[in-house]
ZALUMBA-395236 format. One record per residue (C-alpha): residue in one letter; x, y, z. Coordinates in pm, whole numbers, plus 50000, padded with zeros to 5 digits. Layout:
AXYZ
...
// end
This chain:
X822916774411246
X825356746011179
X828956756911194
X832446743211201
X833836752411540
X837366764311529
X839706762011823
X842546786111891
X845416761811845
X848836773711741
X849116754411417
X846946764711121
X846466728411016
X845016718411353
X842726748311390
X839446734311258
X837126709011423
X835546690511132
X833026670411331
X830016688911186
X830156686910807
X826786703110742
X827626739010824
X830106766610773
X833066780510952
X833626796611289
X837086806311407
X838726824211698
X840056859611691
X843726849411664
X843006836511312
X840836866611231
X843816889911259
X846006867311047
X843386864610772
X842936902510761
X846686908510774
X847116886410468
X844376904810276
X842496934510424
X839486927210199
X838866895510403
X837316917710671
X834376923010433
X833316886310464
X834236878810828
X831566885511089
X831216881711467
X829556849411577
X827666850711904
X826796816112035
X825286801812347
X828576804612538
X828726842312488
X825046847012562
X825176826412881
X828536836713021
X829346871912901
X826976899813009
X828296921012722
X828016891912476
X831376900112323
X832216879112020
X835216856512061
X834426837211744
X833956848311387
X832386833411077
X833136834610706
X829896843710530
X829526847510155
X825776853710189
X823906844809872
X826876852609644
X827566831809338
X830766811509339
X832216836209090
X831566864909329
X833036845509624
X836246840309424
X837096876709504
X838156863609850
X840416834509746
X841946828010088
X838576826210261
X837066805609982
X839956780910001
X839356776610376
X835676769710316
X836496747210018
X838876725810223
X836676724010534
X833086725010408
X833016711210055
X834186675610136
X831246670510371
X828816687210137
X829986665109849
X828746634910044
X825176646410099
X822226645109864
X819046627109781
X816616654409877
X816226690609772
X817756707710079
X820816685110075
X821216689009699
X821176726909734
X823736725610016
X826006703509807
X825696725709499
X826196758309697
X828886745609935
X830346780609996
X827026793610138
X825386785910472
X823266754810456
X820266773710589
X820246811410570
X818826829210873
X818956866410787
X817006875911099
X819906863611314
X822516885011140
// end
């Protein structure tokens, strides 16, 4: 799964690491609470993200990162979570707008709010 890794910095503007423009969004728990405080419905689209660090270093594999996931929703459906969609729009869409030329890239560009490659078995 390609993701944007998010670091727990103090400033909202410096939170996201945009080095991987092919994926979606992972963020630390300090932002999770702020997003849910601003709109409780955001909890419906924010999920724990367990990566290699948690698997290899935490025997309980406790999530310290979270991901925004709109699943296979249409853009119209995703608009019900405007704050989350705006985060994904500002951090994912610019990279997705630059890809294309083959069917997988075209789909990722056209469905920028969804994961580039869905892996339901890992959810």
